[in-house]
C-alpha positions as CSV (number, residue, x, y, z in Angstrom):
1,M,0.0,0.0,0.0
2,C,0.9,3.6,-0.3
3,G,1.5,3.5,3.4
4,E,4.3,5.2,5.3
5,R,7.6,3.8,4.2
6,E,10.3,3.0,6.6
7,R,11.8,6.2,5.5
8,E,14.5,8.4,6.9
9,G,14.3,10.8,4.4
10,E,13.5,13.8,2.5
11,L,10.4,15.6,1.3
12,A,7.6,15.4,-1.1
13,R,5.6,17.5,-3.7
14,V,2.6,17.3,-6.0
15,D,1.6,19.4,-9.0
16,R,-1.6,20.3,-10.6
17,G,-2.0,19.3,-14.2
18,S,-4.4,21.6,-16.0
19,H,-7.3,20.4,-18.1
20,S,-7.2,21.3,-21.8
21,V,-10.1,23.3,-23.1
22,T,-11.5,22.5,-26.6
23,T,-13.3,25.3,-28.5
24,V,-16.2,23.9,-30.5
25,H,-17.2,26.1,-33.5
26,Q,-20.9,26.3,-34.1
27,E,-21.5,24.8,-37.5
28,P,-24.4,22.7,-39.0
29,L,-23.9,19.2,-37.7
30,C,-25.2,16.0,-39.2
31,Q,-26.2,13.1,-36.9
32,A,-22.7,11.7,-37.2
33,G,-21.2,15.0,-36.3
34,I,-23.4,15.3,-33.3
35,S,-22.3,11.8,-32.2
36,V,-18.6,12.8,-32.5
37,L,-19.2,16.0,-30.6
38,G,-21.0,14.1,-27.9
39,A,-18.2,11.7,-27.5
40,R,-15.7,14.5,-27.2
41,L,-17.7,16.3,-24.6
42,G,-18.2,13.1,-22.7
43,H,-14.4,12.7,-22.6
44,V,-14.0,16.2,-21.3
45,V,-16.6,15.6,-18.6
46,R,-15.0,12.3,-17.5
47,K,-11.6,14.1,-17.2
48,M,-13.2,16.9,-15.1
49,T,-15.0,14.5,-12.8
50,T,-12.1,12.1,-12.2
51,P,-11.4,12.2,-8.4
52,Q,-8.3,14.1,-7.5
53,P,-5.7,12.0,-5.6
54,L,-5.0,13.0,-2.0
55,V,-1.3,13.3,-1.1
56,L,-0.4,13.1,2.6
57,C,3.0,14.1,3.7
58,G,4.6,14.7,7.1
59,P,7.3,13.5,9.5
60,S,7.2,10.0,11.0
61,G,5.3,10.3,14.2
62,A,3.2,13.3,13.1
63,G,0.0,11.2,13.0
64,K,-0.6,10.7,9.3
65,S,-1.6,7.1,9.7
66,T,-4.1,7.9,12.5
67,L,-5.8,10.7,10.5
68,M,-5.8,8.7,7.3
69,K,-7.5,5.7,9.1
70,K,-10.2,8.0,10.6
71,L,-10.9,9.4,7.1
72,T,-11.1,6.1,5.4
73,D,-13.2,4.6,8.2
74,E,-15.8,7.3,7.9
75,F,-15.8,7.4,4.1
76,V,-15.3,3.8,3.4
77,N,-16.5,3.8,-0.2
78,N,-14.7,7.0,-1.3
79,F,-11.0,6.2,-0.9
80,G,-8.6,3.7,-2.3
81,F,-4.9,3.0,-1.9
82,S,-2.4,2.3,-4.6
83,V,0.1,-0.6,-4.1
84,S,3.7,0.6,-4.1
85,H,6.7,-1.2,-5.5
86,T,9.8,-2.0,-3.6
87,T,13.1,-3.9,-4.1
88,R,13.3,-5.0,-0.5
89,Q,12.5,-8.6,0.5
90,P,9.0,-9.4,1.8
91,R,8.6,-9.6,5.6
92,A,6.6,-12.2,7.4
93,G,2.9,-11.9,6.5
94,E,3.4,-9.6,3.6
95,E,1.8,-10.5,0.3
96,H,2.9,-9.6,-3.2
97,G,0.4,-7.2,-4.8
98,V,-1.3,-6.5,-1.4
99,H,1.3,-4.9,0.8
100,Y,3.8,-4.1,-2.0
101,F,4.8,-5.3,-5.5
102,F,8.1,-6.9,-4.7
103,V,10.4,-6.6,-7.7
104,T,14.1,-6.8,-8.4
105,R,16.3,-3.7,-8.6
106,Q,16.9,-4.2,-12.3
107,E,13.1,-4.4,-13.0
108,M,12.4,-1.3,-11.0
109,Q,15.2,0.7,-12.5
110,E,14.1,-0.2,-16.0
111,A,10.5,0.8,-15.1
112,I,11.7,4.1,-13.7
113,S,13.8,4.8,-16.8
114,S,10.9,4.2,-19.0
115,G,8.8,6.7,-17.1
116,E,6.4,4.3,-15.5
117,F,6.7,5.8,-12.0
118,I,5.1,8.9,-10.5
119,E,7.6,9.1,-7.7
120,H,10.4,6.9,-6.3
121,A,13.1,7.1,-3.7
122,E,15.8,4.9,-2.1
123,Y,15.9,4.1,1.7
124,S,18.4,1.9,3.4
125,G,19.5,0.5,0.1
126,N,16.1,-0.4,-1.2
127,L,14.0,1.4,-3.9
128,Y,10.4,2.3,-3.2
129,G,7.9,4.0,-5.6
130,T,4.4,4.6,-6.9
131,S,3.6,3.6,-10.4
132,K,1.3,5.5,-12.7
133,K,-0.7,2.3,-13.3
134,A,-1.2,1.7,-9.6
135,V,-2.8,5.2,-9.2
136,Q,-4.8,4.9,-12.3
137,D,-6.2,1.5,-11.2
138,V,-7.7,3.3,-8.1
139,L,-9.0,6.3,-10.1
140,S,-10.6,4.2,-12.7
141,K,-12.8,2.8,-10.0
142,G,-14.1,6.3,-9.2
143,K,-12.2,6.4,-5.9
144,I,-9.9,9.1,-4.4
145,C,-6.4,7.6,-4.4
146,I,-4.5,8.3,-1.2
147,L,-0.7,8.6,-1.5
148,D,1.2,8.7,1.7
149,I,4.6,9.9,0.5
150,D,7.6,11.8,1.8
151,M,9.1,15.1,0.7
152,Q,11.0,13.6,-2.2
153,G,7.8,12.0,-3.5
154,V,5.9,15.3,-3.3
155,I,8.6,17.2,-5.2
156,Q,8.4,14.5,-7.9
157,V,4.6,14.4,-8.1
158,K,4.5,18.2,-8.5
159,N,6.5,17.7,-11.7
160,T,3.9,15.4,-13.2
161,D,0.5,16.1,-14.6
162,L,-1.2,14.3,-11.7
163,K,-3.8,16.7,-10.4
164,A,-3.6,16.1,-6.6
165,Q,-4.6,17.8,-3.4
166,C,-1.6,18.0,-1.1
167,V,-1.9,18.0,2.7
168,F,1.0,18.3,5.2
169,I,0.6,16.9,8.6
170,R,3.0,18.2,11.2
171,P,3.5,18.0,15.0
172,P,3.2,21.2,17.1
173,S,7.0,21.2,17.5
174,I,10.2,19.2,17.1
175,E,10.2,18.7,20.9
176,D,6.7,17.3,20.8
177,L,7.7,15.0,18.0
178,K,10.7,13.7,19.9
179,K,8.5,12.8,22.9
180,R,6.1,10.9,20.6
181,L,9.0,9.0,19.0
182,L,10.5,8.1,22.3
183,A,7.1,6.9,23.6
184,R,7.1,4.3,20.8
185,G,10.1,2.6,22.4
186,T,11.4,1.5,19.1
187,E,14.0,4.2,18.3
188,T,17.7,3.9,19.0
189,E,19.7,7.1,19.7
190,E,21.0,7.1,16.2
191,S,17.6,6.4,14.5
192,L,16.0,9.1,16.6
193,A,18.5,11.7,15.6
194,R,18.1,10.8,11.9
195,R,14.3,11.0,12.1
196,L,14.4,14.4,13.9
197,N,16.9,15.7,11.3
198,V,14.6,14.7,8.5
199,A,11.6,16.1,10.3
200,E,13.1,19.5,10.6
201,K,13.7,19.6,6.8
202,E,10.2,18.4,6.2
203,M,8.7,21.0,8.5
204,E,10.7,23.7,6.8
205,Y,9.4,22.5,3.4
206,G,5.8,22.3,4.7
207,A,6.0,25.8,6.0
208,L,6.8,27.3,2.6
209,K,3.7,28.9,1.0
210,G,2.4,27.1,-2.0
211,N,3.9,23.7,-1.3
212,F,0.7,22.3,0.2
213,D,-3.0,23.0,-0.1
214,L,-3.5,22.5,3.6
215,V,-1.2,22.3,6.6
216,V,-2.6,20.5,9.7
217,V,-0.9,20.9,13.0
218,N,-1.7,17.6,14.8
219,D,-1.8,18.7,18.4
220,E,-5.1,17.1,19.2
221,V,-6.2,14.3,17.0
222,D,-10.0,15.0,16.8
223,Q,-9.4,18.6,16.0
224,A,-6.8,17.8,13.4
225,Y,-9.2,15.3,11.8
226,Q,-12.0,17.8,11.6
227,E,-9.6,20.1,9.7
228,L,-8.7,17.3,7.3
229,R,-12.3,16.2,6.9
230,A,-13.6,19.7,6.2
231,F,-10.9,20.1,3.5
232,M,-11.8,16.9,1.8
233,L,-15.6,17.1,2.2
234,P,-16.2,19.1,-1.1
235,A,-14.3,16.5,-3.1
236,I,-16.2,13.7,-1.4
237,Q,-19.5,15.3,-2.0
238,L,-18.7,15.9,-5.7
239,Q,-17.6,12.3,-6.0
240,N,-20.8,11.1,-4.5
241,S,-22.9,13.2,-6.9
242,N,-21.4,11.7,-10.0
């Protein structure tokens, strides 16, 4: 899934591709011409009503997974997750095509070179990425595709024609984030330092105007969720009306 990777590093973007506008000259139309025009207009309408993907970005420990679960639990039929690719070995209980598509480094590098990926990055010697097909598979079902990616991924997505809504989830402060990570009981001194270093860069990027459509400070979960929910509600209502 496009879940949070075991990442230690960098940021993410997402760009907005613009829809093309076709000018139709008013001329006498035969029945065949009307059919062709109808097909063209239908294509334009389908393009305009395709759900925009939702990109979530933020430091590890900021609470993205919690907010994402609350959103998908409430709107069960509206969201879908793409399945990411990785070159790392499967862990116990992980299934190919469910948790990840597990591929070789050569296979993934060739796919990246041929432009098949929206975003990709390398962590701890393994490649991870989101393919165009994985996102399209979700969108073709009329669902809003959620991408939980880092700063690197956001930057790459912003350079594609993927029209996405981008949300940055951040803790109130680095000090608060440190407390949350320590409370997990899973961080070594070294890994904690790495995560906090990355988090500082991500929070600097998230604070820059124009990088995200919404920035949510996750100080209190229910309040943070209401902000995210209110932001996504127009897209959900539009989706339900189609």
